[in-house]
C-alpha positions as CSV (number, residue, x, y, z in Angstrom):
1,M,-6.9,3.6,-8.5
2,S,-8.5,5.5,-5.7
3,V,-10.8,2.9,-4.2
4,L,-10.0,-0.6,-2.9
5,H,-12.8,-3.2,-3.2
6,A,-12.6,-5.6,-0.3
7,G,-15.6,-7.8,0.0
8,P,-18.5,-5.5,1.0
9,H,-16.2,-2.6,1.9
10,R,-15.0,0.2,-0.4
11,L,-11.9,1.8,1.0
12,S,-10.7,5.2,-0.3
13,L,-7.0,5.3,-1.1
14,L,-6.9,9.1,-1.6
15,K,-5.1,9.1,1.8
16,P,-2.8,6.4,3.1
17,L,-4.5,3.6,5.0
18,I,-3.2,1.9,8.1
19,M,-3.3,-1.9,8.4
20,G,-2.8,-3.0,12.1
21,I,-1.0,-6.3,12.7
22,V,-2.7,-8.9,14.9
23,N,-0.4,-11.9,15.4
24,T,-2.1,-15.0,17.1
25,T,1.3,-16.8,17.0
26,P,3.7,-18.0,19.7
27,D,6.8,-17.2,17.6
28,S,6.4,-14.0,15.6
29,F,9.7,-12.0,15.7
30,S,8.6,-9.0,17.8
31,D,5.3,-10.0,19.6
32,G,5.1,-13.8,19.5
33,G,2.8,-15.1,22.2
34,R,1.4,-11.8,23.4
35,W,-2.0,-12.4,21.9
36,L,-2.1,-16.1,21.5
37,D,-5.5,-16.7,22.9
38,A,-8.5,-15.4,21.0
39,Q,-9.9,-13.0,23.5
40,S,-6.6,-11.1,24.0
41,A,-6.1,-11.0,20.3
42,I,-9.6,-9.6,19.8
43,R,-9.0,-6.9,22.5
44,H,-5.7,-6.0,20.9
45,A,-7.3,-5.7,17.5
46,L,-10.1,-3.5,18.7
47,Q,-7.6,-1.3,20.4
48,L,-5.7,-0.9,17.1
49,Q,-8.9,0.0,15.4
50,E,-9.6,2.6,18.1
51,E,-6.2,4.0,17.5
52,G,-6.8,4.5,13.8
53,A,-6.3,1.2,12.0
54,D,-8.4,1.0,8.8
55,I,-7.8,-2.7,8.3
56,L,-6.9,-5.5,10.8
57,D,-4.5,-8.1,9.5
58,V,-4.9,-11.4,11.5
59,G,-2.2,-14.0,11.1
60,G,-1.8,-17.4,12.7
61,E,1.6,-18.5,11.3
62,S,4.9,-16.6,11.7
63,T,6.8,-15.7,8.5
64,R,9.9,-14.5,10.3
65,P,13.2,-15.8,8.9
66,G,13.6,-19.5,9.9
67,A,10.0,-19.8,11.3
68,A,8.6,-23.3,11.5
69,T,5.5,-24.0,9.5
70,V,2.2,-25.0,11.2
71,S,-0.6,-27.1,9.9
72,A,-3.7,-25.5,8.2
73,E,-5.8,-26.9,11.0
74,E,-3.7,-25.3,13.7
75,E,-3.5,-22.0,11.8
76,T,-7.3,-22.0,11.3
77,R,-7.9,-22.7,14.9
78,R,-5.8,-19.7,15.9
79,V,-7.3,-17.1,13.5
80,L,-10.9,-18.1,12.9
81,P,-12.5,-17.1,16.3
82,V,-10.6,-13.7,16.1
83,I,-11.7,-13.0,12.5
84,S,-15.3,-14.0,13.2
85,E,-15.7,-11.7,16.2
86,L,-14.0,-8.8,14.5
87,V,-16.2,-9.2,11.4
88,R,-19.2,-9.3,13.7
89,Q,-18.2,-6.0,15.2
90,G,-18.0,-4.4,11.7
91,C,-14.2,-4.4,11.3
92,V,-12.5,-4.7,7.9
93,V,-10.5,-7.9,8.4
94,S,-7.6,-9.3,6.4
95,V,-6.3,-12.8,6.9
96,D,-2.5,-13.1,6.7
97,T,-2.0,-16.6,5.2
98,K,-0.5,-18.5,2.3
99,K,-2.7,-21.6,2.7
100,P,-5.9,-22.0,0.6
101,E,-7.6,-23.9,3.4
102,V,-7.1,-21.1,5.8
103,M,-8.2,-18.5,3.2
104,R,-11.4,-20.4,2.6
105,A,-12.2,-20.7,6.2
106,A,-11.5,-17.0,6.8
107,L,-13.5,-15.8,3.8
108,D,-16.4,-18.0,4.9
109,V,-16.7,-16.1,8.2
110,G,-16.4,-12.7,6.5
111,A,-12.7,-11.8,6.0
112,A,-12.6,-9.0,3.4
113,M,-9.0,-9.4,2.3
114,V,-6.3,-12.0,1.9
115,N,-2.7,-11.0,2.6
116,D,-0.5,-13.7,1.0
117,V,3.3,-13.7,1.2
118,M,3.3,-16.2,-1.7
119,A,1.2,-14.0,-3.9
120,L,-1.4,-16.8,-4.5
121,Q,1.2,-19.3,-5.8
122,A,0.1,-22.2,-3.6
123,Q,-2.1,-24.7,-5.3
124,G,-5.7,-23.6,-5.0
125,A,-5.0,-20.2,-3.6
126,L,-5.7,-18.3,-6.8
127,E,-9.0,-20.1,-7.4
128,T,-10.1,-19.6,-3.8
129,V,-9.6,-15.8,-3.9
130,A,-11.1,-15.5,-7.5
131,A,-14.3,-17.2,-6.3
132,S,-14.7,-14.5,-3.6
133,A,-15.2,-10.8,-3.6
134,A,-12.2,-10.3,-1.3
135,A,-9.3,-8.0,-1.9
136,V,-5.8,-9.6,-2.0
137,C,-2.3,-8.4,-1.4
138,L,0.3,-10.0,-3.6
139,M,3.8,-10.0,-2.0
140,H,7.2,-10.7,-3.4
141,M,9.4,-13.1,-1.5
142,Q,12.7,-14.7,-2.7
143,G,12.7,-18.3,-1.3
144,D,10.6,-19.2,1.7
145,P,10.6,-18.1,5.4
146,Q,12.9,-21.1,6.2
147,T,15.6,-20.1,3.7
148,M,14.9,-16.6,2.4
149,Q,17.6,-14.8,4.4
150,R,20.5,-17.2,3.9
151,V,21.9,-15.7,0.7
152,P,19.5,-13.3,-1.0
153,S,20.7,-12.5,-4.5
154,Y,19.5,-10.2,-7.3
155,V,20.9,-8.7,-10.4
156,N,18.6,-5.7,-10.0
157,V,16.3,-6.0,-7.0
158,V,13.9,-3.3,-8.1
159,E,13.4,-4.6,-11.6
160,E,13.1,-8.2,-10.5
161,V,10.5,-7.4,-7.8
162,Q,8.6,-5.3,-10.3
163,F,8.6,-8.0,-12.9
164,F,7.4,-10.7,-10.4
165,L,4.5,-8.5,-9.2
166,Q,3.6,-7.5,-12.8
167,E,3.3,-11.2,-13.6
168,R,1.2,-12.0,-10.5
169,V,-1.2,-9.1,-11.3
170,R,-1.5,-10.4,-14.9
171,I,-2.3,-13.9,-13.7
172,C,-4.9,-12.7,-11.1
173,E,-6.6,-10.6,-13.7
174,A,-6.7,-13.5,-16.1
175,S,-8.4,-15.5,-13.4
176,G,-11.1,-12.9,-12.9
177,I,-9.8,-10.9,-10.0
178,L,-10.5,-7.3,-10.8
179,R,-7.7,-4.7,-10.5
180,E,-9.9,-2.9,-7.9
181,R,-9.3,-5.8,-5.6
182,L,-5.5,-5.9,-5.8
183,L,-2.7,-4.6,-3.7
184,I,1.0,-5.3,-4.3
185,D,3.8,-5.5,-1.6
186,P,7.5,-5.5,-2.5
187,G,8.2,-7.7,0.6
188,F,10.7,-5.8,2.6
189,G,12.8,-8.2,4.6
190,F,11.6,-11.3,2.7
191,G,14.7,-12.6,0.9
192,K,16.4,-9.2,0.9
193,T,19.7,-7.8,2.4
194,L,20.0,-4.4,4.0
195,Q,21.0,-2.9,0.7
196,H,18.2,-4.6,-1.2
197,N,15.6,-3.1,1.2
198,L,17.1,0.3,0.9
199,E,17.1,0.1,-2.9
200,L,13.5,-1.0,-2.9
201,L,12.5,1.8,-0.5
202,K,14.3,4.5,-2.5
203,H,12.8,3.4,-5.8
204,L,9.3,2.3,-4.5
205,D,7.7,4.7,-6.9
206,R,8.7,2.6,-9.8
207,L,6.0,0.1,-8.8
208,Q,3.4,2.7,-9.6
209,V,3.7,1.9,-13.3
210,L,1.8,-1.3,-12.6
211,G,-1.3,0.8,-11.7
212,I,-1.9,-1.2,-8.5
213,P,-1.8,0.3,-5.0
214,V,1.3,-0.5,-3.0
215,L,1.3,-1.8,0.5
216,A,4.5,-1.2,2.5
217,G,5.3,-3.4,5.5
218,L,8.3,-2.0,7.2
219,S,7.3,-2.2,10.9
220,R,10.1,-3.4,13.2
221,K,12.0,-5.0,10.3
222,S,15.5,-6.4,11.0
223,F,17.1,-4.0,8.5
224,L,15.8,-1.1,10.7
225,G,17.6,-2.7,13.6
226,Q,20.8,-3.1,11.5
227,L,20.7,0.7,10.9
228,T,19.7,1.9,14.3
229,G,21.0,-0.8,16.6
230,R,17.6,-1.1,18.2
231,E,15.7,-4.3,19.3
232,P,12.4,-5.0,17.6
233,G,10.2,-3.3,20.2
234,Q,12.3,-0.2,20.0
235,R,12.1,0.4,16.3
236,E,8.8,2.4,16.1
237,F,10.5,5.8,15.3
238,A,12.6,4.1,12.6
239,G,9.4,2.4,11.3
240,V,7.5,5.6,11.1
241,A,10.3,7.3,9.2
242,A,10.6,4.4,6.8
243,H,6.8,4.3,6.2
244,L,6.7,8.1,5.5
245,I,9.4,7.6,2.9
246,A,7.2,4.9,1.4
247,V,4.2,7.2,1.4
248,A,6.4,9.8,-0.4
249,Q,7.1,7.1,-3.0
250,G,3.4,6.4,-3.5
251,A,2.5,3.7,-0.9
252,R,-1.2,3.7,-0.1
253,V,-1.4,1.1,2.7
254,L,1.0,0.8,5.7
255,R,1.2,-2.4,7.7
256,V,2.3,-1.6,11.2
257,H,2.4,-2.9,14.8
258,Q,1.9,0.4,16.6
259,V,-1.0,2.1,15.0
260,S,-1.1,5.2,17.2
261,A,2.4,6.4,16.2
262,M,1.7,5.9,12.5
263,R,-1.7,7.6,12.7
264,D,-0.2,10.7,14.3
265,A,2.6,10.9,11.6
266,L,-0.1,10.6,8.9
267,V,-2.2,13.4,10.5
268,I,0.8,15.7,10.0
269,W,1.5,14.4,6.5
270,N,-2.1,14.8,5.4
271,A,-2.4,18.3,6.9
272,V,0.7,19.4,4.9
273,E,-0.6,17.7,1.7
274,E,-3.9,19.5,2.0
275,T,-2.5,22.9,2.7
């Protein structure tokens, strides 16, 4: 599939796209509290777009391991002013949420995509997205953010992630969500050990059999810190390396904190590919 349908937008996937992370949370693992008020979040998002982000992913609830949940009302309060203004300025905006109430509010003000760590499993989420024209990213997670990193366990992590995503794609299509609106995400760091993450990255190309574009979110992940000994804010080089491996394995969308570094790496990648 070479084009992603996201609301009124048609995004070419012939080259990898960059999704810039915009956290309006006080407790996200690497940038919690930095863009908590709407105006600073909007400025940050527009800076990411200027640096090369194709999509802006706005989230109001942290999904780091052990993160506390927030109410739908509070999450909506955090993200809605940011999404509204970014849409008004012509940005392609994704809402990062698992709550149907937040999805509906974001879609009502023009969000073009839903990025859901629960892959539309919450009651009402599937129907909410199906009734819209928005794209959706379906992510795999073992457990929930409160418990997912306690004792992650798989017989074969690649096969189990593939099977889960295949089922979610089937359910979405049966509900009327066209394949052109779908992305899949293996969920690096969401209920996975270091070895699980490495296995998924090494064999990411196996997800291509599903025929759905793959989103890779590796930016500042804890397993990069385990390998390098770096703190979250110092993992950009490791993140770029990991994302380029993902691109080599077929990933079409890269979800990152620091857009400029990823954009420069992709400029080189694309230049070599086109030679």
